[in-house]
OpenMM code with the backbone's topology and positions (N, CA, C; nanometers):
from openmm import Vec3, app, unit

residues = "MET PRO GLU ARG THR TYR PHE ASP SER LEU ASP ASP ALA MET ALA ALA LEU GLY VAL PRO LEU GLU SER ARG ALA LEU ALA ARG ALA LEU THR PRO ASP VAL PRO SER GLU ILE TRP ILE PRO VAL ASN THR PRO ASN TYR ILE ALA VAL ARG PRO HIS GLY GLU ARG VAL VAL LYS THR TYR VAL ASN ARG THR PHE ILE GLU GLN ARG LEU ALA PRO THR ARG TYR GLU LYS THR TYR ILE VAL GLY GLY ILE ALA ASP GLY PRO HIS ALA ARG".split()
positions = [
    Vec3(0.0839, -0.1184, 0.0000),
    Vec3(0.0000, 0.0000, 0.0000),
    Vec3(0.0886, 0.1251, 0.0000),
    Vec3(0.0588, 0.2219, -0.0853),
    Vec3(0.1431, 0.3425, -0.0901),
    Vec3(0.1298, 0.4255, 0.0375),
    Vec3(0.2383, 0.4930, 0.0725),
    Vec3(0.2386, 0.5771, 0.1912),
    Vec3(0.1933, 0.7195, 0.1610),
    Vec3(0.1945, 0.7547, 0.0310),
    Vec3(0.1596, 0.8914, -0.0090),
    Vec3(0.0725, 0.8880, -0.1333),
    Vec3(-0.0132, 0.9891, -0.1439),
    Vec3(-0.0879, 1.0114, -0.2666),
    Vec3(-0.0264, 1.1349, -0.3307),
    Vec3(0.0299, 1.1185, -0.4496),
    Vec3(0.0976, 1.2281, -0.5188),
    Vec3(0.0000, 1.3032, -0.6101),
    Vec3(0.0270, 1.4326, -0.6292),
    Vec3(-0.0565, 1.5186, -0.7119),
    Vec3(0.0299, 1.5937, -0.8122),
    Vec3(-0.0306, 1.6266, -0.9256),
    Vec3(0.0398, 1.7020, -1.0290),
    Vec3(0.0466, 1.8507, -0.9975),
    Vec3(-0.0439, 1.8990, -0.9128),
    Vec3(-0.0440, 2.0418, -0.8815),
    Vec3(-0.0916, 2.0647, -0.7382),
    Vec3(-0.0548, 2.1797, -0.6856),
    Vec3(-0.1017, 2.2181, -0.5531),
    Vec3(-0.2533, 2.2334, -0.5532),
    Vec3(-0.3091, 2.2876, -0.6614),
    Vec3(-0.4546, 2.3035, -0.6696),
    Vec3(-0.5265, 2.1694, -0.6587),
    Vec3(-0.4748, 2.0676, -0.7272),
    Vec3(-0.5358, 1.9344, -0.7186),
    Vec3(-0.5289, 1.8804, -0.5761),
    Vec3(-0.4153, 1.8989, -0.5105),
    Vec3(-0.3987, 1.8509, -0.3732),
    Vec3(-0.4907, 1.9266, -0.2769),
    Vec3(-0.5030, 2.0582, -0.2958),
    Vec3(-0.5909, 2.1359, -0.2075),
    Vec3(-0.7363, 2.0942, -0.2250),
    Vec3(-0.7765, 2.0631, -0.3466),
    Vec3(-0.9136, 2.0161, -0.3697),
    Vec3(-0.9350, 1.8821, -0.2989),
    Vec3(-0.8372, 1.7931, -0.3077),
    Vec3(-0.8493, 1.6616, -0.2443),
    Vec3(-0.8530, 1.6723, -0.0921),
    Vec3(-0.7745, 1.7634, -0.0357),
    Vec3(-0.7697, 1.7797, 0.1094),
    Vec3(-0.8903, 1.8563, 0.1625),
    Vec3(-0.9523, 1.9366, 0.0770),
    Vec3(-1.0658, 2.0159, 0.1212),
    Vec3(-1.0265, 2.1508, 0.1790),
    Vec3(-0.9153, 2.2061, 0.1294),
    Vec3(-0.8749, 2.3404, 0.1722),
    Vec3(-0.9824, 2.4370, 0.1230),
    Vec3(-1.0342, 2.5238, 0.2106),
    Vec3(-1.1393, 2.6160, 0.1684),
    Vec3(-1.0983, 2.6986, 0.0465),
    Vec3(-1.1908, 2.7186, -0.0439),
    Vec3(-1.1625, 2.7934, -0.1674),
    Vec3(-1.1019, 2.9298, -0.1384),
    Vec3(-1.1544, 2.9991, -0.0384),
    Vec3(-1.1066, 3.1339, -0.0085),
    Vec3(-0.9651, 3.1343, 0.0508),
    Vec3(-0.9110, 3.0183, 0.0881),
    Vec3(-0.7764, 3.0094, 0.1449),
    Vec3(-0.6717, 2.9691, 0.0420),
    Vec3(-0.7142, 2.9239, -0.0733),
    Vec3(-0.6212, 2.8651, -0.1699),
    Vec3(-0.5256, 2.9660, -0.2329),
    Vec3(-0.5704, 3.0879, -0.2564),
    Vec3(-0.4811, 3.1886, -0.3161),
    Vec3(-0.3648, 3.2180, -0.2223),
    Vec3(-0.3920, 3.2288, -0.0935),
    Vec3(-0.2854, 3.2536, 0.0033),
    Vec3(-0.1895, 3.1349, 0.0072),
    Vec3(-0.2421, 3.0142, 0.0032),
    Vec3(-0.1567, 2.8954, 0.0031),
    Vec3(-0.0659, 2.8953, -0.1198),
    Vec3(-0.1215, 2.9291, -0.2352),
    Vec3(-0.0394, 2.9362, -0.3571),
    Vec3(0.0681, 3.0441, -0.3442),
    Vec3(0.0327, 3.1577, -0.2871),
    Vec3(0.1273, 3.2687, -0.2741),
    Vec3(0.2433, 3.2344, -0.1798),
    Vec3(0.2183, 3.1499, -0.0807),
    Vec3(0.3214, 3.1163, 0.0179),
    Vec3(0.3983, 2.9895, -0.0162),
    Vec3(0.3642, 2.9269, -0.1273),
    Vec3(0.4309, 2.8033, -0.1693),
    Vec3(0.5246, 2.8357, -0.2854),
    Vec3(0.6499, 2.7894, -0.2800),
    Vec3(0.7435, 2.8188, -0.3887),
    Vec3(0.6876, 2.7757, -0.5238),
    Vec3(0.6992, 2.8631, -0.6214),
    Vec3(0.6512, 2.8341, -0.7563),
    Vec3(0.7645, 2.7722, -0.8371),
    Vec3(0.8035, 2.6519, -0.7961),
    Vec3(0.9089, 2.5763, -0.8636),
    Vec3(0.8598, 2.4325, -0.8790),
    Vec3(0.9139, 2.3575, -0.9759),
    Vec3(0.8729, 2.2179, -0.9890),
    Vec3(0.8952, 2.1436, -0.8572),
    Vec3(0.7915, 2.0773, -0.8105),
    Vec3(0.7957, 2.0149, -0.6782),
    Vec3(0.7223, 1.8824, -0.6763),
    Vec3(0.7576, 1.8005, -0.5773),
    Vec3(0.6774, 1.6837, -0.5446),
    Vec3(0.5699, 1.7315, -0.4482),
    Vec3(0.4464, 1.6928, -0.4730),
    Vec3(0.3346, 1.7368, -0.3899),
    Vec3(0.2579, 1.6116, -0.3489),
    Vec3(0.2391, 1.5932, -0.2188),
    Vec3(0.1683, 1.4737, -0.1746),
    Vec3(0.0890, 1.4977, -0.0467),
    Vec3(-0.0032, 1.4047, -0.0234),
    Vec3(-0.0779, 1.3951, 0.1019),
    Vec3(-0.0470, 1.2563, 0.1579),
    Vec3(-0.0049, 1.2467, 0.2848),
    Vec3(0.0212, 1.1152, 0.3423),
    Vec3(-0.1084, 1.0336, 0.3500),
    Vec3(-0.0981, 0.9047, 0.3245),
    Vec3(-0.2160, 0.8185, 0.3255),
    Vec3(-0.2650, 0.7940, 0.4680),
    Vec3(-0.1733, 0.7680, 0.5615),
    Vec3(-0.2131, 0.7331, 0.6985),
    Vec3(-0.2578, 0.8515, 0.7821),
    Vec3(-0.2095, 0.9715, 0.7498),
    Vec3(-0.2505, 1.0922, 0.8217),
    Vec3(-0.2828, 1.2002, 0.7191),
    Vec3(-0.3963, 1.1874, 0.6509),
    Vec3(-0.4278, 1.2796, 0.5407),
    Vec3(-0.4823, 1.4146, 0.5884),
    Vec3(-0.4009, 1.4863, 0.6683),
    Vec3(-0.4475, 1.6155, 0.7183),
    Vec3(-0.3585, 1.7320, 0.6738),
    Vec3(-0.2650, 1.7063, 0.5823),
    Vec3(-0.1816, 1.8142, 0.5293),
    Vec3(-0.1295, 1.7768, 0.3915),
    Vec3(-0.0817, 1.8792, 0.3220),
    Vec3(-0.0162, 1.8632, 0.1925),
    Vec3(0.1309, 1.8983, 0.2135),
    Vec3(0.2194, 1.8157, 0.1629),
    Vec3(0.3626, 1.8437, 0.1688),
    Vec3(0.4094, 1.8858, 0.0297),
    Vec3(0.4931, 1.9906, 0.0259),
    Vec3(0.5484, 2.0391, -0.1006),
    Vec3(0.7003, 2.0416, -0.0872),
    Vec3(0.7659, 1.9570, -0.1671),
    Vec3(0.9128, 1.9496, -0.1645),
    Vec3(0.9647, 1.9781, -0.3043),
    Vec3(1.0397, 2.0882, -0.3222),
    Vec3(1.0961, 2.1177, -0.4535),
    Vec3(1.1840, 2.0027, -0.5033),
    Vec3(1.1773, 1.9754, -0.6331),
    Vec3(1.2607, 1.8703, -0.6918),
    Vec3(1.4074, 1.8975, -0.6616),
    Vec3(1.4789, 1.7924, -0.6290),
    Vec3(1.6210, 1.8049, -0.6000),
    Vec3(1.6518, 1.8406, -0.4559),
    Vec3(1.5512, 1.8705, -0.3767),
    Vec3(1.5722, 1.9045, -0.2359),
    Vec3(1.5387, 1.7828, -0.1502),
    Vec3(1.5961, 1.7783, -0.0322),
    Vec3(1.5739, 1.6637, 0.0561),
    Vec3(1.4669, 1.6888, 0.1606),
    Vec3(1.4263, 1.8140, 0.1758),
    Vec3(1.3296, 1.8453, 0.2810),
    Vec3(1.2069, 1.9146, 0.2229),
    Vec3(1.0977, 1.8969, 0.2938),
    Vec3(0.9735, 1.9644, 0.2571),
    Vec3(0.9881, 2.1116, 0.2913),
    Vec3(0.9505, 2.2000, 0.1986),
    Vec3(0.9611, 2.3445, 0.2210),
    Vec3(0.8309, 2.4046, 0.2717),
    Vec3(0.7176, 2.3439, 0.2338),
    Vec3(0.5889, 2.4009, 0.2719),
    Vec3(0.4916, 2.2898, 0.3075),
    Vec3(0.4161, 2.3128, 0.4145),
    Vec3(0.3050, 2.2262, 0.4514),
    Vec3(0.1783, 2.3103, 0.4431),
    Vec3(0.0769, 2.2577, 0.3776),
    Vec3(-0.0514, 2.3274, 0.3671),
    Vec3(-0.1541, 2.2429, 0.4403),
    Vec3(-0.2211, 2.3043, 0.5346),
    Vec3(-0.3261, 2.2407, 0.6126),
    Vec3(-0.4556, 2.3140, 0.5810),
    Vec3(-0.5672, 2.2673, 0.6300),
    Vec3(-0.6940, 2.3376, 0.6064),
    Vec3(-0.6985, 2.4730, 0.6761),
    Vec3(-0.6224, 2.4891, 0.7844),
    Vec3(-0.6311, 2.6129, 0.8616),
    Vec3(-0.4986, 2.6877, 0.8766),
    Vec3(-0.3905, 2.6343, 0.8226),
    Vec3(-0.2632, 2.7064, 0.8294),
    Vec3(-0.1692, 2.6610, 0.7196),
    Vec3(-0.0679, 2.7434, 0.6976),
    Vec3(0.0398, 2.7130, 0.6037),
    Vec3(0.1688, 2.7277, 0.6829),
    Vec3(0.2563, 2.6300, 0.6722),
    Vec3(0.3821, 2.6330, 0.7452),
    Vec3(0.4967, 2.6275, 0.6452),
    Vec3(0.5860, 2.7254, 0.6536),
    Vec3(0.6993, 2.7349, 0.5616),
    Vec3(0.8294, 2.7103, 0.6373),
    Vec3(0.9177, 2.6317, 0.5784),
    Vec3(1.0482, 2.6064, 0.6388),
    Vec3(1.1420, 2.7176, 0.5946),
    Vec3(1.1953, 2.7904, 0.6908),
    Vec3(1.2862, 2.9012, 0.6617),
    Vec3(1.4324, 2.8652, 0.6853),
    Vec3(1.4558, 2.7724, 0.7773),
    Vec3(1.5906, 2.7273, 0.8120),
    Vec3(1.5762, 2.5869, 0.8706),
    Vec3(1.6869, 2.5165, 0.8908),
    Vec3(1.6759, 2.3787, 0.9395),
    Vec3(1.5878, 2.3601, 1.0632),
    Vec3(1.5856, 2.4553, 1.1519),
    Vec3(1.5023, 2.4407, 1.2719),
    Vec3(1.4028, 2.5552, 1.2878),
    Vec3(1.3756, 2.6265, 1.1809),
    Vec3(1.2856, 2.7427, 1.1911),
    Vec3(1.1744, 2.7337, 1.0874),
    Vec3(1.0535, 2.7356, 1.1373),
    Vec3(0.9347, 2.7363, 1.0528),
    Vec3(0.8531, 2.8604, 1.0822),
    Vec3(0.7805, 2.9053, 0.9826),
    Vec3(0.6910, 3.0199, 0.9991),
    Vec3(0.5505, 2.9701, 0.9668),
    Vec3(0.4602, 2.9885, 1.0620),
    Vec3(0.3240, 2.9395, 1.0455),
    Vec3(0.2295, 3.0574, 1.0268),
    Vec3(0.1465, 3.0491, 0.9237),
    Vec3(0.0447, 3.1498, 0.8961),
    Vec3(-0.0901, 3.0809, 0.9079),
    Vec3(-0.1713, 3.1251, 1.0024),
    Vec3(-0.3044, 3.0684, 1.0214),
    Vec3(-0.4024, 3.1341, 0.9258),
    Vec3(-0.4933, 3.0561, 0.8736),
    Vec3(-0.5963, 3.1107, 0.7864),
    Vec3(-0.7325, 3.0655, 0.8393),
    Vec3(-0.8165, 3.1606, 0.8629),
    Vec3(-0.9503, 3.1328, 0.9135),
    Vec3(-1.0482, 3.2026, 0.8211),
    Vec3(-1.1266, 3.1252, 0.7496),
    Vec3(-1.2214, 3.1843, 0.6552),
    Vec3(-1.1522, 3.2663, 0.5486),
    Vec3(-1.0291, 3.2262, 0.5123),
    Vec3(-0.9560, 3.2968, 0.4084),
    Vec3(-0.8813, 3.4190, 0.4577),
    Vec3(-0.8859, 3.4462, 0.5892),
    Vec3(-0.8174, 3.5626, 0.6457),
    Vec3(-0.6909, 3.5137, 0.7162),
    Vec3(-0.5778, 3.5681, 0.6787),
    Vec3(-0.4514, 3.5275, 0.7374),
    Vec3(-0.4309, 3.5944, 0.8720),
    Vec3(-0.3695, 3.5216, 0.9653),
    Vec3(-0.3299, 3.5750, 1.0947),
    Vec3(-0.1885, 3.5286, 1.1192),
    Vec3(-0.0943, 3.6156, 1.1042),
    Vec3(0.0448, 3.5782, 1.1204),
    Vec3(0.1320, 3.6732, 1.0431),
    Vec3(0.2549, 3.6315, 1.0139),
    Vec3(0.3495, 3.7224, 0.9489),
    Vec3(0.3052, 3.7691, 0.8113),
    Vec3(0.2150, 3.6964, 0.7474),
    Vec3(0.1700, 3.7340, 0.6144),
    Vec3(0.0298, 3.7907, 0.6144),
    Vec3(-0.0194, 3.8273, 0.7311),
    Vec3(-0.1544, 3.8836, 0.7393),
    Vec3(-0.1602, 4.0135, 0.6586),
    Vec3(-0.2706, 4.0338, 0.5928),
    Vec3(-0.2860, 4.1531, 0.5105),
    Vec3(-0.3936, 4.2417, 0.5710),
] * unit.nanometer
topology = app.Topology()
chain = topology.addChain("A")
for resn in residues:
    res = topology.addResidue(resn, chain)
    for name in ("N", "CA", "C"):
        topology.addAtom(name, app.Element.getBySymbol(name[0]), res)
């Protein structure tokens, strides 16, 4: 049994996970626009992982209510989204 379900695009993965429509533009804006592996784990299907091709670590996690970006080996930045409204470093 596969451990991950892979997607061709972030939009496809967000639709499968059920990320609210009003939150998807922010998720796209905070996710690197580079060729990437995009997947949802099969056993814990509560987030999307985005790992740029050629990299060993996931750079962005997209959840239904937050987006988490890896900035350094031990530093992540989390932006909460509630009803499409960001609360965090990228709040507008």
